[in-house]
C-alpha positions in Angstrom: -2.5 15.2 1.3 -4.8 13.5 -1.1 -4.8 9.7 -1.3 -4.2 8.6 -4.9 -6.2 5.8 -6.4 -4.0 3.6 -8.6 -7.0 2.7 -10.8 -7.3 6.4 -11.7 -3.7 7.1 -12.2 -2.9 4.0 -14.3 0.8 4.2 -13.2 0.4 3.5 -9.5 1.1 7.2 -8.8 4.7 7.2 -10.1 4.0 10.2 -12.3 3.1 12.3 -9.3 6.3 11.4 -7.6 8.3 12.1 -10.7 6.6 15.6 -11.1 7.5 16.6 -7.5 11.0 15.2 -7.4 13.7 17.9 -7.7 11.4 20.8 -6.7 12.3 23.2 -3.9 10.6 22.5 -0.5 7.9 25.2 0.0 8.2 24.7 3.8 11.8 25.2 4.6 13.2 26.6 1.3 16.6 25.0 2.1 15.7 21.5 0.9 14.8 19.7 -2.3 12.1 17.1 -2.8 13.5 13.6 -3.3 11.9 10.2 -3.6 12.1 8.0 -0.6 9.8 6.4 2.0 7.6 7.8 4.6 5.9 5.4 7.1 6.8 2.5 4.8 5.1 4.1 1.8 6.7 5.3 -1.4 6.9 9.1 -1.1 8.5 12.4 -2.0 10.0 14.1 1.0 12.3 17.1 1.7 15.9 16.1 2.0 16.4 18.9 4.6 13.3 19.1 6.9 12.0 15.6 6.0 8.4 16.9 5.4 6.5 14.5 3.2 4.7 16.1 0.2 3.2 13.0 -1.4 3.0 9.4 -0.4 1.5 6.4 -2.1 -0.5 3.7 -0.3 
């Protein structure tokens, strides 16, 4: 996963989380990507297999 730089995104990465939210999980195909937290960071994770797809530092 690439680390996002907030100075480059201008929105602290929220747009990335919004774009991923609601998509099907490509790893387990049974889950959907939801906003949440991963290791105390804002993230988008699968609601079924809990695999993180993006997280913001």
